[in-house]
C-alpha positions in Angstrom: -90.5 38.6 33.0 -94.1 37.9 32.8 -94.8 36.3 29.5 -98.3 36.4 28.1 -99.4 33.8 25.7 -101.8 34.2 22.8 -103.1 31.6 20.5 -103.6 32.1 16.8 -105.5 29.5 15.0 -104.1 30.4 11.7 -101.5 28.9 9.3 -98.9 31.6 10.2 -98.0 30.1 13.6 -97.7 31.4 17.2 -96.7 34.8 18.5 -95.4 35.3 22.0 -96.2 38.6 23.7 -92.8 40.2 24.6 -90.9 37.8 22.4 -88.5 38.8 19.5 -87.3 37.3 16.3 -84.1 36.2 18.2 -86.1 33.9 20.4 -87.3 30.4 19.9 -90.4 29.0 21.5 -89.7 25.7 23.2 -92.3 23.0 23.5 -92.9 23.8 27.2 -93.8 27.3 26.3 -90.6 28.9 27.4 -88.4 31.1 25.2 -84.8 30.1 24.1 -82.4 33.0 23.3 -79.5 30.8 22.2 -78.0 31.7 18.7 -77.9 28.6 16.5 -75.9 28.0 13.3 -77.9 29.1 10.2 -77.6 26.7 7.3 -77.6 29.5 4.6 -76.5 32.8 6.1 -73.0 34.0 6.8 -72.1 33.9 10.5 -69.0 34.5 12.7 -68.5 31.8 15.4 -66.4 32.7 18.4 -66.6 29.5 20.5 -64.7 26.3 20.1 -66.5 23.6 18.1 -65.7 19.9 17.9 -67.0 17.7 15.1 -67.4 14.0 15.5 -69.7 11.4 14.1 -67.5 10.3 11.2 -68.3 6.8 10.0 -65.3 6.2 7.7 -62.3 7.8 6.0 -63.7 8.4 2.6 -64.6 12.0 1.7 -68.4 11.4 2.3 -68.0 9.7 5.6 -65.6 12.0 7.5 -66.7 14.6 10.1 -66.4 17.7 7.9 -66.8 17.9 4.2 -65.9 21.1 2.3 -67.4 21.2 -1.2 -66.5 23.2 -4.3 -68.6 24.7 -7.1 -69.4 21.4 -8.7 -69.2 20.4 -12.4 -67.8 23.7 -13.6 -64.6 22.9 -11.6 -63.7 26.6 -11.1 -64.6 27.1 -7.5 -62.5 24.6 -5.6 -63.0 22.9 -2.2 -61.1 25.3 0.1 -60.4 26.3 3.7 -59.6 30.0 4.5 -57.1 31.1 7.1 -57.4 34.8 8.1 -55.4 36.9 10.6 -57.7 40.0 10.6 -55.9 43.1 9.5 -52.6 41.3 8.8 -52.7 38.5 6.3 -54.8 35.6 4.9 -54.5 32.6 2.7 -56.5 29.5 1.5 -55.8 25.8 1.3 -57.5 24.4 -1.8 -57.8 20.9 -3.3 -57.8 20.6 -7.1 -57.7 17.8 -9.6 -53.9 17.6 -9.4 -53.4 18.0 -5.6 -53.4 20.5 -2.7 -52.8 24.2 -3.4 -51.5 26.6 -0.7 -52.8 29.9 -2.1 -52.4 33.6 -1.2 -55.1 35.9 0.2 -56.9 36.2 -3.2 -56.6 32.6 -4.2 -54.9 33.5 -7.5 -51.2 32.6 -6.8 -49.2 30.4 -4.5 -48.0 31.2 -1.0 -45.1 29.8 1.1 -45.3 26.6 3.0 -43.1 26.2 6.1 -42.7 22.8 7.9 -40.3 20.9 10.2 -39.9 18.4 7.3 -41.5 17.1 4.1 -42.3 13.4 3.6 -42.9 11.8 0.2 -44.7 8.5 0.3 -42.3 5.7 -0.7 -39.2 7.8 -0.3 -36.5 7.9 2.4 -33.7 10.1 3.8 -31.3 8.7 1.1 -33.4 10.5 -1.5 -33.6 14.1 -2.8 -37.1 15.5 -3.4 -37.4 17.4 -6.7 -39.5 20.4 -7.6 -41.7 18.3 -9.9 -42.8 16.0 -7.0 -40.4 13.2 -7.8 -37.2 12.1 -6.0 -33.8 10.6 -6.8 -31.1 8.8 -4.9 -29.0 11.5 -3.2 -25.9 9.3 -3.3 -25.8 9.6 -7.1 -24.6 13.1 -6.8 -21.4 14.4 -5.2 -21.8 16.1 -1.8 -20.9 19.7 -1.9 -17.6 21.0 -0.5 -17.4 22.0 3.2 -16.4 25.7 3.4 -14.0 27.2 5.9 -13.6 30.7 7.4 -10.7 32.8 6.2 -7.3 33.9 7.5 -6.5 31.1 9.9 -3.6 32.4 12.0 -2.4 29.2 13.5 -2.9 26.6 10.9 -5.8 24.6 9.3 -7.2 21.5 10.9 -9.6 19.3 8.8 -11.6 16.7 10.7 -13.5 13.8 9.2 -15.6 10.9 10.3 -13.3 8.3 8.6 -12.2 5.7 11.2 -8.4 5.8 11.8 -8.5 3.8 15.1 -8.5 0.6 13.1 -5.4 -1.3 12.0 -6.5 -1.3 8.3 -9.4 0.8 6.9 -10.5 3.0 4.1 -8.7 4.4 1.1 -9.4 8.1 0.9 -9.2 11.1 -1.4 -8.8 14.7 0.1 -9.7 17.5 -2.4 -9.2 21.2 -1.6 -9.6 24.4 -3.5 -9.5 28.1 -2.7 -8.4 31.6 -3.8 -5.0 32.9 -2.7 -4.0 36.4 -1.6 -0.4 36.2 -0.5 3.2 35.6 -1.5 2.7 37.6 -4.7 1.1 34.5 -6.2 -2.5 34.8 -7.1 -2.9 31.4 -8.7 -6.0 29.7 -7.2 -5.3 26.6 -5.1 -6.0 23.2 -6.6 -5.0 20.3 -4.3 -5.6 16.6 -4.2 -4.1 13.9 -1.8 -4.7 10.2 -1.6 -3.8 7.5 0.9 -4.8 4.1 2.3 -5.2 3.2 6.0 -3.2 0.0 6.3 -1.1 -1.7 9.1 -1.6 1.2 11.6 -0.3 3.8 9.2 -1.0 5.3 5.7 0.4 3.8 2.6 0.1 4.6 -1.2 0.1 8.2 -0.1 0.8 11.1 -2.4 -0.6 14.4 -3.5 0.0 17.6 -5.5 -0.7 21.3 -5.1 -0.6 24.3 -7.5 1.1 26.4 -4.8 4.9 26.1 -4.7 4.9 27.0 -1.0 2.4 24.4 0.0 4.9 21.5 0.6 3.3 19.0 3.0 0.3 18.0 5.0 0.1 15.8 8.1 -2.4 13.0 8.4 -3.2 12.0 12.0 -5.5 10.1 14.4 -7.6 12.5 16.4 -10.1 10.9 18.7 -10.1 7.7 16.5 -10.9 9.7 13.4 -8.8 10.7 10.4 -7.7 14.3 10.5 -5.4 16.5 8.4 -3.3 19.6 9.6 -1.0 22.0 7.7 0.5 25.3 8.9 -0.7 28.7 7.9 0.0 29.4 4.2 -0.7 33.1 4.0 -3.0 36.1 4.6 -6.7 35.8 4.1 -6.7 32.3 2.7 -9.8 30.0 3.0 -10.6 26.6 1.7 -13.4 24.4 0.3 -12.8 20.8 1.3 -14.1 17.4 0.3 -13.0 14.0 1.7 -14.3 10.8 0.1 -13.5 7.1 0.5 -12.8 5.4 -2.7 -14.7 2.1 -2.9 -17.1 3.0 -5.7 -20.8 2.7 -5.5 -23.5 5.2 -4.3 -21.8 6.1 -1.1 -18.5 7.2 -2.6 -19.8 10.7 -3.3 -20.4 11.5 0.4 -18.2 14.2 1.8 -16.7 12.8 5.0 -15.2 16.1 6.2 -16.9 17.3 9.3 -15.2 20.6 10.2 -12.4 23.0 9.2 -10.9 25.1 12.0 -8.1 27.4 12.9 -5.8 25.3 15.0 -2.2 24.8 16.0 -0.7 21.3 15.4 -3.1 19.0 17.4 -0.5 16.3 17.9 -2.5 13.0 17.7 -1.2 9.6 17.0 -0.3 7.5 13.8 1.0 10.7 12.2 2.2 10.6 8.6 3.7 13.6 6.9 2.8 13.4 3.2 5.1 15.6 1.0 3.4 17.2 -2.0 4.4 17.5 -5.6 3.8 20.9 -7.3 2.0 21.6 -10.6 3.7 24.5 -12.3 2.4 26.8 -15.0 4.2 27.4 -18.3 5.4 30.8 -17.0 6.9 29.2 -13.9 8.5 26.4 -15.8 10.2 28.9 -18.2 11.1 31.5 -15.6 12.6 28.9 -13.4 14.8 27.5 -16.2 13.0 24.2 -15.9 11.9 24.2 -19.5 12.9 26.2 -22.6 10.4 28.1 -24.6 10.8 28.0 -28.4 11.5 31.4 -30.0 10.8 32.7 -33.4 14.1 34.1 -34.6 13.1 35.2 -38.0 11.3 33.5 -40.8 11.9 29.8 -41.1 13.8 29.3 -37.8 12.8 28.2 -34.3 15.3 28.5 -31.4 15.6 27.7 -27.7 16.7 30.7 -25.7 19.2 29.9 -23.0 21.7 32.0 -20.9 24.0 29.0 -20.5 25.5 26.4 -22.8 23.2 23.5 -23.5 25.1 20.5 -22.1 23.3 17.4 -23.2 20.1 15.4 -23.4 20.5 13.1 -20.4 18.8 10.2 -18.6 20.1 10.5 -15.1 23.9 10.7 -15.5 23.9 9.1 -18.9 23.9 11.2 -22.1 21.3 10.4 -24.7 21.6 10.4 -28.5 20.2 13.1 -30.9 18.5 11.9 -34.1 18.6 14.4 -37.0 18.6 14.5 -40.8 21.5 16.9 -40.6 23.4 19.0 -38.0 25.0 22.4 -38.1 27.6 23.7 -35.7 27.8 27.4 -36.5 26.9 30.8 -35.1 25.3 31.9 -38.4 22.0 30.6 -39.6 22.9 30.9 -43.3 25.5 28.2 -42.9 22.6 25.7 -43.0 23.1 25.6 -46.8 26.3 23.7 -46.2 24.6 20.8 -44.2 25.0 17.6 -46.2 22.0 15.3 -46.3 22.1 13.1 -43.1 25.4 14.8 -42.4 27.2 17.3 -40.2 28.6 20.8 -41.1 30.9 22.5 -38.6 32.1 26.0 -39.0 34.9 25.2 -36.6 37.0 22.1 -36.3 35.7 18.8 -35.0 37.3 17.0 -32.1 36.8 13.4 -31.0 38.1 11.2 -28.2 37.7 8.0 -30.2 38.4 9.1 -33.8 36.1 8.7 -36.8 34.6 5.5 -38.3 33.0 4.8 -41.7 30.3 2.3 -41.0 30.3 0.8 -44.5 32.7 0.6 -47.4 32.3 0.2 -51.2 34.0 -2.9 -52.6 36.9 -2.7 -55.0 36.8 1.1 -55.3 37.7 4.3 -53.6 36.0 5.1 -50.2 36.3 8.8 -49.1 37.6 9.4 -45.6 38.3 13.1 -45.7 38.3 16.0 -48.2 40.0 19.4 -47.9 39.1 22.8 -49.1 35.7 21.7 -50.3 37.4 19.8 -53.1 36.9 16.0 -53.4 40.3 15.6 -55.1 42.2 16.8 -52.0 42.1 14.6 -49.0 42.4 11.0 -47.8 40.7 7.9 -49.1 40.4 4.1 -48.5 41.0 2.0 -51.5 39.2 -1.3 -51.0 39.9 -4.7 -52.6 42.5 -4.3 -55.4 43.4 -0.9 -54.1 44.9 1.9 -56.1 46.9 -0.5 -58.2 48.2 -4.1 -58.0 51.6 -2.9 -56.8 50.6 -1.2 -53.6 47.3 -3.2 -53.0 44.5 -2.3 -50.6 45.1 0.6 -48.2 44.8 4.3 -47.3 46.2 7.1 -49.5 46.6 10.8 -49.3 46.0 12.7 -52.5 46.5 16.3 -53.4 44.6 17.4 -56.6 44.3 13.9 -58.1 42.3 11.2 -56.3 43.7 8.5 -58.5 47.3 9.4 -57.6 48.7 9.2 -54.1 51.4 11.2 -52.3 51.5 8.9 -49.3 49.9 5.4 -49.2 49.6 2.9 -46.3 49.1 -0.5 -47.6 47.2 -3.4 -46.0 50.4 -5.4 -46.3 52.1 -3.2 -43.7 54.2 -1.2 -46.2 54.2 2.6 -46.5 54.6 4.1 -50.0 55.3 7.7 -50.9 55.5 9.3 -54.4 59.0 10.6 -53.6 60.7 8.0 -51.4 59.2 4.7 -52.4 58.2 1.9 -50.0 59.1 1.2 -46.4 60.6 -2.2 -47.3 63.5 -0.4 -48.9 63.8 1.9 -45.8 64.1 -1.2 -43.5 67.0 -2.5 -45.6 68.7 0.9 -45.6 68.5 1.6 -41.8 70.5 -1.4 -40.5 73.7 -1.0 -38.5 75.1 -4.2 -37.4 72.9 -5.9 -34.8 70.8 -2.7 -34.2 67.5 -1.7 -35.7 65.7 1.7 -35.6 62.8 1.7 -33.1 60.9 4.8 -32.4 62.6 8.1 -32.8 65.6 7.7 -30.4 65.3 4.3 -28.7 67.2 1.1 -29.7 66.5 -2.5 -29.4 70.0 -4.1 -29.1 71.4 -7.5 -28.5 74.1 -6.6 -26.1 76.2 -7.8 -23.2 77.5 -4.9 -21.2 78.5 -4.3 -17.6 79.2 -8.0 -16.9 75.5 -8.8 -17.1 74.9 -6.9 -13.9 72.7 -4.0 -15.2 69.6 -3.0 -13.0 66.3 -1.4 -14.1 67.5 2.1 -13.0 70.7 1.8 -15.2 71.2 4.1 -18.1 70.9 1.2 -20.4 67.4 0.2 -19.3 65.1 2.9 -17.6 61.9 4.6 -18.7 60.4 4.5 -22.2 62.8 1.9 -23.7 62.7 -1.5 -25.4 66.0 -3.3 -24.7 67.4 -6.8 -25.2 70.3 -7.8 -23.0 72.0 -10.8 -21.6 72.1 -10.7 -17.8 73.3 -13.0 -15.0 70.1 -14.6 -13.6 71.4 -15.7 -10.3 73.8 -13.2 -8.9 72.2 -10.1 -10.6 68.5 -10.9 -10.8 68.3 -13.3 -7.7 66.7 -16.2 -9.6 67.9 -19.6 -8.6 68.8 -22.2 -11.3 68.6 -19.6 -14.0 72.2 -18.8 -15.0 72.9 -16.6 -18.0 69.6 -15.4 -19.5 68.1 -13.3 -22.3 66.2 -10.4 -20.8 63.7 -8.3 -22.9 63.0 -5.0 -21.1 59.7 -3.2 -21.9 58.9 0.3 -20.7 56.3 2.1 -22.8 55.8 5.2 -20.6 58.0 8.0 -19.2 55.6 9.5 -16.7 56.3 9.2 -12.9 52.6 8.3 -12.1 53.0 4.8 -13.7 56.6 3.5 -13.3 55.8 -0.2 -13.4 57.6 -2.0 -16.3 58.1 -5.6 -17.4 61.0 -7.8 -18.5 60.8 -11.3 -20.0 63.6 -13.5 -18.7 64.6 -16.8 -20.6 67.4 -19.0 -19.2 70.1 -20.0 -21.6 71.1 -23.0 -19.4 68.2 -24.5 -17.5 65.2 -24.3 -19.9 63.2 -21.9 -17.6 61.3 -18.8 -18.8 59.2 -16.2 -16.9 58.9 -12.5 -16.2 59.6 -9.8 -13.6 57.7 -6.6 -13.0 59.4 -3.6 -11.5 59.5 0.2 -11.5 61.8 1.6 -14.2 63.9 3.5 -11.5 64.2 0.5 -9.1 67.7 -0.6 -7.9 66.8 -4.3 -8.0 64.8 -6.7 -10.3 62.1 -7.9 -7.9 60.2 -11.2 -7.9 60.6 -13.7 -10.7 57.3 -15.4 -12.0 57.9 -18.5 -14.0 55.8 -19.5 -17.0 54.2 -22.9 -17.1 55.6 -24.9 -20.1 55.8 -28.6 -21.0 59.0 -28.7 -19.1 57.4 -27.9 -15.7 53.8 -28.8 -16.3 52.6 -32.2 -17.6 48.9 -31.9 -18.6 46.9 -34.8 -17.0 45.0 -37.4 -19.1 41.3 -38.1 -18.6 42.3 -41.3 -16.8 44.3 -39.2 -14.4 41.4 -36.8 -13.9 39.1 -39.6 -13.0 41.1 -39.9 -9.7 40.0 -36.4 -8.7 36.6 -35.5 -7.1 33.9 -34.8 -9.6 32.2 -31.5 -9.0 29.2 -32.2 -11.1 27.9 -35.6 -12.2 24.4 -34.5 -13.2 20.9 -35.4 -11.7 19.5 -38.7 -10.5 16.1 -40.1 -9.6 17.2 -43.4 -7.9 19.8 -44.0 -5.2 21.3 -46.8 -7.4 22.5 -44.0 -9.7 24.8 -42.5 -7.0 28.5 -42.4 -8.2 31.3 -43.4 -5.7 32.6 -39.8 -5.6 31.2 -36.5 -6.8 28.3 -34.1 -6.6 24.8 -35.0 -7.9 21.4 -33.3 -7.7 17.7 -34.4 -7.5 14.7 -32.3 -8.6 11.5 -31.8 -6.7 9.5 -35.0 -6.6 8.3 -37.9 -4.3 11.1 -40.4 -3.8 8.7 -43.4 -3.5 10.6 -46.7 -3.2 13.7 -45.3 -5.1 15.2 -44.3 -1.7 15.3 -46.2 1.6 15.4 -45.3 5.3 14.5 -41.7 6.2 14.4 -40.6 2.6 11.7 -43.1 1.5 8.5 -41.6 0.3 9.7 -38.1 0.8 9.5 -35.1 -1.5 13.1 -34.5 -2.4 15.1 -31.6 -3.9 18.7 -31.1 -3.1 22.3 -32.2 -3.5 24.2 -35.5 -2.9 27.9 -35.5 -2.1 29.6 -39.0 -2.3 33.0 -39.8 -0.9 34.8 -43.2 -1.5 38.1 -44.2 0.2 38.7 -47.5 -1.5 38.9 -46.8 -5.3 37.6 -44.3 -7.7 34.8 -46.5 -9.1 33.6 -48.7 -6.3 31.4 -48.2 -3.3 33.3 -50.6 -1.0 34.3 -48.0 1.6 32.7 -44.6 1.8 29.6 -42.5 2.5 27.1 -40.1 0.9 25.6 -36.9 2.3 22.3 -35.4 1.2 21.4 -31.8 1.9 17.8 -30.8 1.0 17.3 -27.4 -0.7 14.4 -26.5 1.6 15.1 -25.1 5.1 14.5 -27.0 8.2 14.7 -30.5 6.7 18.0 -31.5 8.2 21.0 -33.5 6.8 21.0 -37.2 5.8 23.8 -39.8 5.4 24.3 -43.3 4.0 27.5 -45.4 4.5 29.0 -47.9 2.0 31.1 -51.0 2.9 32.2 -54.1 1.0 29.6 -53.6 -1.7 26.7 -53.2 0.8 25.1 -50.1 2.1 23.2 -48.8 5.1 19.8 -47.1 4.9 19.5 -43.3 4.9 19.5 -41.8 8.3 19.0 -38.2 9.4 21.8 -36.5 11.4 20.6 -35.2 14.7 20.7 -31.4 15.3 20.8 -29.5 18.6 17.0 -29.0 18.4 16.5 -32.8 18.2 18.2 -33.2 21.6 15.8 -30.8 23.3 14.3 -32.6 26.3 17.1 -35.2 26.6 19.2 -35.4 29.7 22.4 -33.4 29.7 25.3 -33.4 32.1 24.5 -30.8 34.7 26.6 -29.9 37.8 27.7 -33.3 39.3 24.9 -35.4 37.7 26.3 -37.1 34.6 23.6 -39.6 33.6 20.0 -40.9 34.1 19.4 -44.7 33.7 17.6 -47.8 34.7 19.0 -51.0 36.5 22.6 -51.2 35.3 22.9 -54.5 37.0 21.1 -53.3 40.1 17.5 -54.0 41.1 15.2 -54.4 38.1 13.7 -51.3 36.6 15.1 -49.1 39.4 15.7 -45.5 37.9 18.7 -43.6 39.1 20.8 -40.5 38.6 24.6 -41.2 38.4 26.4 -38.6 40.6 30.0 -37.7 39.8 31.2 -38.4 43.3 28.4 -40.3 45.0 27.7 -42.8 42.3 24.2 -44.2 41.9 21.4 -42.2 43.4 18.1 -44.1 43.1 14.8 -42.4 42.4 11.4 -43.4 43.9 9.0 -45.1 41.4 5.2 -44.6 41.5 4.6 -48.1 42.8 7.1 -47.6 45.6 5.4 -44.3 46.6 1.9 -45.8 46.5 3.1 -48.8 48.6 4.6 -46.6 51.3 2.3 -43.5 51.4 -1.0 -44.5 49.9 -2.7 -42.9 46.9 -4.4 -40.1 48.9 -1.3 -38.7 50.6 -0.5 -36.7 47.5 -2.2 -35.2 44.5 -2.8 -37.5 41.5 -3.7 -36.3 38.0 -7.3 -36.7 37.0 -8.3 -37.9 40.5 -10.1 -36.0 43.3 -7.6 -34.7 45.9 -10.1 -33.1 48.3 -10.3 -36.2 50.5 -10.9 -34.1 53.7 -13.6 -31.8 52.5 -15.1 -33.9 49.7 -15.7 -30.9 47.5 -14.9 -32.9 44.4 -11.9 -30.8 43.0 -9.6 -32.5 40.5 -6.3 -31.4 38.9 -7.2 -32.3 35.3 -5.4 -33.0 32.1 -7.9 -34.0 29.4 -10.2 -35.4 32.1 -13.3 -33.9 30.6 -12.1 -33.3 27.1 -9.1 -31.2 26.0 -8.8 -29.1 29.2 -6.0 -28.6 31.7 -6.5 -27.2 35.2 -8.7 -27.5 38.3 -12.2 -28.9 37.8 -15.3 -29.3 40.1 -16.7 -32.7 39.3 -19.7 -32.3 41.6 -20.9 -29.0 39.9 -19.4 -29.9 36.5 -17.6 -26.6 36.3 -14.1 -25.3 35.6 -12.6 -23.8 38.7 -9.5 -22.6 36.7 -8.7 -24.4 33.5 -7.3 -23.8 30.0 -9.0 -25.2 26.9 -9.2 -24.1 23.2 -7.1 -21.0 23.8 -9.2 -19.8 26.8 -8.7 -19.6 30.6 -12.1 -20.6 32.1 -13.1 -19.5 35.6 -16.4 -20.9 37.0 -17.8 -21.9 33.6 -19.7 -25.1 33.1 -18.1 -27.9 31.1 -18.4 -26.9 27.4 -20.0 -23.6 28.4 -19.0 -19.9 28.8 -21.4 -18.9 31.7 -18.4 -17.9 33.9 -15.4 -15.6 33.4 -13.5 -16.5 30.2 -10.1 -15.1 29.3 -9.0 -15.5 25.6 -5.3 -15.9 25.5 -4.8 -14.8 21.9 -6.3 -11.3 22.3 -6.0 -10.8 26.1 -9.7 -10.0 26.3 -12.4 -11.3 28.7 -15.9 -12.6 28.2 -18.3 -12.9 31.1 -21.2 -15.3 30.4 -20.1 -15.3 26.8 -17.0 -15.6 24.6 -14.6 -12.7 24.4 -14.7 -10.6 21.2 -11.8 -8.9 19.5 -12.7 -5.3 20.3 -13.6 -5.0 24.0 -11.5 -5.8 27.1 -14.6 -7.3 28.7 -17.9 -8.3 27.1 -20.8 -9.4 29.3 -23.9 -11.4 28.7 -26.6 -9.9 31.0 -26.6 -6.7 33.0 -23.8 -5.3 35.2 -24.6 -3.5 38.5 -22.1 -1.3 40.2 -22.5 -0.2 43.9 -21.4 3.4 42.9 -20.7 4.0 39.2 -18.2 3.5 36.3 -15.3 5.9 35.8 -13.7 7.0 32.5 -9.9 7.5 32.1 -10.0 11.2 32.7 -13.1 11.3 35.0 -14.4 14.4 33.4 -18.0 15.4 34.6 -18.9 17.0 31.2 -18.8 13.6 29.4 -21.1 10.6 29.2 -20.7 6.9 28.1 -22.5 6.1 24.8 -23.4 2.5 23.6 -20.6 2.2 21.0 -17.9 2.4 23.8 -16.9 6.0 23.0 -17.1 8.9 25.5 -19.2 11.8 24.3 -18.6 15.4 25.5 -21.4 17.5 26.9 -20.9 20.9 25.4 -23.0 23.7 23.9 -26.7 22.7 24.1 -26.3 20.0 26.8 -24.6 20.6 30.1 -24.0 18.6 33.3 -24.8 20.7 36.3 -22.2 19.5 38.7 -24.1 20.9 41.7 -26.6 18.1 41.5 -25.2 16.2 38.5 -28.3 17.0 36.3 -28.1 16.8 32.5 -30.2 19.6 31.0 -30.5 21.7 27.8 -28.3 24.8 28.0 -29.3 27.5 25.4 -27.1 30.6 25.4 -28.6 34.0 26.2 -27.1 37.4 25.4 -28.0 41.0 26.5 -27.3 44.0 24.3 -25.7 47.2 25.6 -27.3 50.5 24.7 -26.1 52.2 21.5 -24.1 49.2 20.4 -24.2 46.3 18.0 -23.7 42.9 19.6 -21.1 40.7 17.8 -22.0 37.0 17.9 -19.9 34.0 16.9 -21.5 31.1 18.8 -21.9 27.5 17.7 -24.7 26.7 20.2 -27.8 25.3 18.6 -30.2 27.5 20.5 -29.5 31.2 21.1 -31.7 33.9 22.8 -30.7 37.6 22.3 -32.6 40.1 24.5 -32.4 43.9 24.0 -33.8 46.1 26.8 -31.8 49.3 26.2 -31.9 51.8 23.3 -30.6 51.9 19.7 -29.4 48.3 19.7 -28.3 45.9 17.0 -26.8 42.5 16.5 -24.3 41.1 13.9 -23.6 37.4 13.4 -19.9 37.1 12.4 -20.4 33.3 11.8 -23.3 31.0 11.5 -23.4 27.2 12.2 -25.7 24.6 10.6 -29.1 23.8 12.3 -29.0 26.8 14.7 -32.2 28.3 16.0 -31.9 32.0 17.0 -34.6 34.1 18.7 -34.1 37.9 19.0 -36.3 40.1 21.3 -36.5 43.9 20.9 -37.7 45.8 24.0 -36.2 49.1 22.9 -37.2 51.7 25.6 -37.8 54.4 23.0 -39.6 52.3 20.5 -36.7 52.0 18.0 -36.3 49.1 15.7 -33.4 46.7 16.0 -31.1 45.9 13.1 -30.2 42.3 12.5 -27.0 41.8 10.4 -25.2 38.7 9.0 -21.5 39.3 8.2 -22.1 43.0 8.5 -25.1 43.1 6.1 -28.5 44.1 7.4 -31.1 41.5 6.7 -34.0 42.5 9.0 -35.3 45.3 11.3 -37.3 44.1 14.3 -40.0 46.5 15.5 -40.1 47.4 19.2 -41.8 44.8 21.4 -41.5 42.2 18.7 -39.3 39.1 18.3 -37.8 37.4 15.2 -37.0 33.7 14.9 -34.1 32.6 12.6 -33.2 29.1 11.5 -29.9 28.2 9.8 -30.1 25.3 7.4 -27.4 22.6 7.1 -26.2 24.4 3.9 -26.0 27.7 5.9 -29.0 29.3 4.4 -31.0 31.5 6.8 -34.8 31.3 7.2 -36.6 34.2 9.0 -40.1 33.8 10.4 -42.2 37.0 10.2 -41.8 39.0 13.4 -44.4 38.7 16.1 -45.4 40.8 19.1 -44.1 40.0 22.5 -44.0 41.4 26.0 -42.8 40.6 29.5 -45.6 38.9 31.5 -43.8 38.3 34.8 
């Protein structure tokens, strides 16, 4: 355009013909139509702006400074965020920190982030609502929750290491509500154990469920796991596993998963049987305990449908302590219980009788009373008794306790008020040489049948006491016995015990003894003679000294040894008190001395010493003519190991034997002396290099410097390379070295104790081969099962590639593998997928999705492209949580505690 210029020489400035207020006049006279930022007016900026020029990090040196209202402190420094027509918010800074505010700036809004960091804190801390933190290990981890109604059984997996020989002690806790077996008592379960010596010890546990009887601990993939069979319908569990060493880490839940599983097998399996905690109702209904019953007023009773047998400890009955006992079927009989006594409505039986523990001196002691009257009964009269005539004894009284009807005196006499005393009876019942004995048996001094009666005769037999003269030789078969007095004793008539006894005393030869025979036997059996002064002369002490002494006490010096007998020595150093092989030895054991000359001298004999401790051998000392040899140890078979023994036709190995000096030989049974070649003879005839010599180079042809060594360098045995100063193949300090330098481990090193290798380093106790430096393979390494969906990880384990990561076998490429689902029309997609990233795409009509199970840290994106513009229902466990509008998507995130975060839906569309 043609611009005309005009000049105004006024204070108002210049005006351009054809120009507007939106133009700026540049120095060269041209117009600038660019829109610049106004310092004071409100403007909308649509282009990108970058601010630089900051000179520092303080508020007044950075590139942008947002200011508030100043001293009033009511308008705060803020930044506004606005999605026109949808939502808005502000970020403010106030005196106590940053504020994330709503659209009006008068209340707080949500903040969403991948994580929150607190200065000075760490992942072992919990952040609190007030801005602080505390150590997360001070609080127990929450229980791990399972699904319900496992049909196969329950498998609990942990991260506790069970591949080790000895490891953690652990506590498994489990709780849950029960729905089956007619028992609705909630489950309370605890189990403990200690990983030790490739198994589990100190194991035990309990359960409140009577049908939960055992659980199996096992090694699954190197980790501790537990399995038990299905318990019932619709049961689920909350599980916690801790290791019990105390400290902050003890509260960590080591359980990692709970799943429906058949018995997984595994190794190092231990079945742990459970004890059961029973309720009061179960204890009573199962007749395990009695419940006390109120049976009216002042009485408690134990109700039982069986007789109460006893209070027992195992098979032993226990005592009952009571201030009084009643044996009656009526409660009112309690009035008859004497203090600290017993009242029985029926009679009292006893296998042992009755005993009064104490008696009162010189007076009457009650034994029994009849008809509730003290004057009727039986009493013990102590000391002087009832009167001086009858003395101390027991009397029966009927109506008058001071007057007896029958009385048994301590003197052995019996008195009655009607018939007098038994002394008079004895005098009265005497017929010649017979006396009354028992009710119908007689003790008689007789000689009948020519002295030839047998045990089964009518005179002897069962249940009798008889005195008879018998012929000891011809009748009883006893030599040098002659006529003998025989006292026959048979105290029992039963056929189960027929054995009886007879004392036989010779009238002619001064012998006495006994025979033992059945009462119906036709002969007398074997005679056993008693020892008397006639056939046994007791020895004097002088005579006993001639016998060997079993115990002659302890000694501390060999001079104290007796000529014959056993002696002992306690633990202690022998010093100079003993000579030979027992000098300066720690001794404890037994000496046995034997002398063949006399009972008190050591002129001819020997002594043996046997130490108490094992593996110390046996020692001996000989005595002769008053002198003694020093102690020597007897050789055992192990002492002869390595010595020449007769083998096949070779009977000995020796030197010289009158032949050429120092000539070694083997003596052959048929060929005689067979000489052996000595080293000097071999060297003289063949030279030193015609064979291999220890610790000298044998590679005379090649000159490679190899040596068969035995301690040539220092403690090694094997083949060495002296030129390179390396072990070709040698053993030293428990290692086989191959190619390593002297004193080094830069080659291949096999540790004999563990069977493991080290290459360029020592072997460790965990890995079959440990290498210093890198290892290169022409192809690759293979695992045991060679599965393509696994990889090696640095700790030596094999990790599986599943869910989010997959190995594409077509080109063996490892890549992320999110799962994608399509939804059929008029249906609700059911999802139970543990994949971390899931995409669900709906392109039909009237669609929905229901998540039957969620897994921690899942990210789920759901797209709704409903062809008719319908919304899509999103359900969790059958409950609707969101409706996604058509051509929008919703992003869900599942936290580690299984809470679900939903981002606001956003619009989406296909662009390709």
